[in-house]
N, C-alpha and C positions, 0 to 999 in steps of 0.2 A: 481420460488422459491418454495422450499418445507420445511415444518416444520414437523419433525418426532418425535412423542412421546414427545413433548415439555412439560416440567414441571418446575414450579417455586414455591418454598416454602420459607417462612421466619420463623426463629426460629427453635427450635428442641424439640423433645419429646412431652410432653403434651402442650407445648407452640407453636408447629408448626402450621403455617397458610399456607394453600395451596392456592396460588393466581391463578395459572394456572395448569391444570391437564390433562395430556394425550391429547394434542392438535396435531392433524394431519391435514395438510392443504397443498394443491397444488395451486399455483397462476401462471397463464399463463403470458407469455411475452406480454407486452402492455396492460394488463388488468387494469381497474379501479376497484379495489377490496376494499370493505369496511368491517371493523371489527365493528360490531354494537352491543351495549348492554348497560345496565344501569351502573351507577357508581359502581365500585367494582366488575365488572363481569370478569375482567382479560384482556380486550382488549388492554389497554394501556401498561400493563406489557408485553404482547406479542410483541407489537411494540418496546418497549425498548430493548427486547432481540434481535429482528431482527437488531436493530440499533447498538447493542453492548454496550449499557449503563447498561444492567443487564446481568448477566451470568445465563444460565439455570441450574436448579438443576439436570435435566436429559433431554435427547433428543438431537436432532441435527437440525441445520439450514443450508440448502443447497441453494446456489445461482448459477444457471446454472450448477448444478451438483457438484459444489465445496463446501466442508464443510468449512463454515466460522464461526462455533460456537465459536472457541477459539480466533478468530482474534480481534484486536483492531478496534474501530469504523472507523478510517481513512483507514483501510486496506480492508474494505468490499465492497467498490463501491456502498454504499447507502448514501443518504443524508436525513436530517429530517427538516421539517417545523413545527414550534411550534405555538401555539395559540397567544403567546405574541410577535411574529415577531422576537425578538432578533436581532434587527438592531443596528448598532453602531451610536449613535446620533451625534457624531462629524464628521462623514464622509458624503460625498454626496451619493446620490443614486447610481451613477456609481461606486464610490469607494467601497460601500457595496457589490455590485454585483461582483466586481473584486477581492474581498478579498481572496476567496478560491483559485483562480488562482495564486494570488501573493504568498500565502503560499506554493504552489506547484512549485514555481520558474518559472512560465510561463512568457515569455518576455513581456515587457510593451505594445508594439504594438499589439501583439497577444491577450493579455488579454483584452485590450481596445476594440478590434474588437469583440471578443466573448461576452463581457459584453453588448455592444451596440446591438448586434444581439438578445440577450436574452431579453433586455428591449423592443425591438420592438415586440418580441413574446408575451410579457405580456401587450402590448398596453401602454407602458410608455417610448417610444423612445425619447420624448422631455423633460423628467423629470430628466435626468441624473445629472444635476447641482444642484438640490434641496437637502435639508436636510430632513431627515425623519419627523421632526416636522412640515414640510410644506405640508405634504401629508394627505389625508383622511385615515381612517382605511382600506378601501378596497385597496387603492393604496399602503399602507405600506405592506399589505399582499401580493400583487403582486410583490413587491420588494423582500420580503423574498423568494417568489417562484422562482423568477429569479436567486437569489443568490444560491439557492439549485440546480437549473437545469443547471447552467452554466458549471459545471464540467461533464455534461452528465452521471449521475449515472445510473446504471442498474435499480435501484429501488428508488423511492422517497416515503418517509414515511411522512404522514401528521397527526399530533396529534391534533384533534379538531381545525383545522386552522381557522374556521369561527366562533368559539364560542364567540369571543369578539365583533362581528359586530351586528348592529341592524337588525331587521327582514327583512326590505326591501333590505338593502345592502347585507345581507346574501343570499337572493334569487338571486340577481344579480350576486354575486360571484360564486354561484353554477353553473350557466350557463357558466361563464367565465372560471372557473377552469376546467370544463369538456372539453370545447373547446380547452384550452391550452394543456390538456393531449392528446387529439386526434391529435393535431398538432405536438407535440414533440415525441409522440409514446412511451414514457417511462412508465414502470409499476408504477402505483400509488397504495399505500396501505394507506387507509384513515380510521382513527379512529373517530367514532362519536357515540353519544347517541341519535341523532336526526333521527327518522325513515324516515321522509319525505326527508331529505337530502340524506340518503343512497339509498332510492328507486329511487330518481330522477337522481342520478349521476352514479350509479354503473353498471358495467357489471355483477358482482356477489357480494353476501353478505354472510358473516359468522356471525350468530347471537350467541352472547356469553351470558352465564348465569352461575354464580357461578364458573367461571374458566374453564368451558367446552363449547364446541361448540354444540348448539342445532340443528342447521340446516345450510347447505350451499346451495345456489341456486341463480338463477337470481332474480331480484326484483319481477317479475310476479310469479315465483314459490314460493317465500317466502310469498307473500301477498295472492295469490289465493289458495295455497296448503300448509298451515303451517303443519308441522309434529308433533308439540307438542303444548300443551295448552299455554305454555309460549310464543312461537313464535306468536301464534294466538292473544294473548293479548297484547304483547309488540309492534308488528308491526301493527299499525292501531288499530281499535276497533273491538272486536269480542265477540260474545256470545258463551261461552264454555259450552256445555250441558253435564251434568254428565251422566255416564253410565245408571243410573236409569231413568233419564228423557228421554234419548235417547230411552231406551227400551219402555217407556210409549208412546212416540210420534211416533217413527219410527220402533219399533219392533226389534231394534238391540241394544244390551247391550254394546256399545262402547262409549267412549267420543267423541263428535263431536264439530266442530266449524262452526258457521254460521255468516257471516258478516252482520251488520245491514242494509246495502244498498241492500242486497239480500232478505230482508223481506218486504212483502207488507201488506197493510190493506185490509181485505176482506169486500167488500160492498155488494156483491151478493152471488156468489157460489164459492166454492173451486174447482180449476181446477184439472183434472186428474194428478196424479203424485205429487201433492202438499201435504205437511204436514201442518196441521193447529192446532191452539190452541187458546182458549179463555182466556181472562184475564181482568184486570181493569187498566185503564190508571192512572199511578202514577205521571207522569210528562210529560209535553209537552213544547218543546223549539222551538220557531220559529226562523229559521236561514236564512230567505229569500226564495230562490227557494225551499229549503228543510226544513223539520222540523224533530226533533228528539223526539221519543216517548219512554218512559220507561213504560213497562207493567208488572204488578205483576201477577204471575200465582197462581192458587189455592194452590199449594203445597209449597208456600213460595219462589219459584225461581222467576226470572224476566228476561225479554228480552228487548233489545234495538233495535229499528227499525229506520232507516233513510229513510224517504219517501217524495215524492213531497208535498209541502204545499197545493197546490190546490186540493189535494185529501183528505183533512181532514175535509170536511164539516160534522158537527155533532159530531166530536170527541172532547171530553172535559175531563179534569182531573176528576177522580171519575166515569167516565162512562165506560160501558162495550165495549169491542173491540175484534175482532178476527183477528189474524195475520196468514199469510201463507208464505211458501217458497218452492221452488222446492226441491225435494229429492236430486237433483244433486248439490244444493248449500251448502249442509252439508258435511263436510270432517271429516273423522276419524283422531283424533290426539292422541298422547301419553299423558297421564295425568301427567303433571309436577306441578300441583297446590298443595297447602298445603292440608294436610289431612282433615282440617275442612272446606273446601270449600263447598258451598251449591250446589243445583241442577243445577242452571245456573249461571255461573260466567261471568258477563260482564266486560271485561278487555279493558282498553283504553291505548294505547301507548301515549307517550308524552315525554317531557323533564324530564327525571328521572336521 
């Protein structure tokens, strides 16, 4: 699937609001592809345009080379799974899964066979006779998934499908959803604001911010090599060093990103090739095997370090400390922070 110059605005003139601006994206067949970003970043609007629920203001949507931009949703060969499941409460699980086939005039025997096969694929083969209110949240989500997949769409769109589940069930469903996607081999386009979800499930990720794509890459590329300060801060936790601080510490006047887990506490000497800086411990959080330290620097900036707890002997709030990291742990990023950001901006991703 290709998105070419996709744009969506609401209103006109001075009241115009641009929700999606100049999005170009190619998604490969059979990929688990995530659209990741905070609320209002444009990711759900892109999904709705792919589905046909919103019309682009400009640009095109191509599915296997075919322009589907002006087609109705039911003519696009894509299906959508929503967060609220959208199951019919008066129907059984099997009837819910069969519904799309029935609308398409598929014969009763054929649709019953295909629906049962899809229920087996989502590990609900023995639940066909039950009603949705007799199922857990995770089971209802799998029924919604089976109903969307039974028509064998070329692309399945998933709009925050795990958002209504509790944390433990959400983690279990992440594993199941990825396993189902591998089994059926259909392209999944997955919208989420949860960074961990996107990192653990995706082949590739597009990170959205203010209607534009900041970066596209594999989970490892996104996390280990963020291209902008927004990506560095939104996906995980990162220390974004201003150009001035980078010049002071590393002799290079570019904005850099350093992950907290790449920083160590110096107890003896700084190794060759390491960057080091002294500061004062402003906060210390014990998290079990690891601890998180916030260190204030002399110029008013601060750094966050995640280090093994057993290496913090003698470290206390208000005490002096020296931190160090390899020169190779710092990556140059484009500065997308607000103009009033300080020397070091510690950004933490999360449910935003």
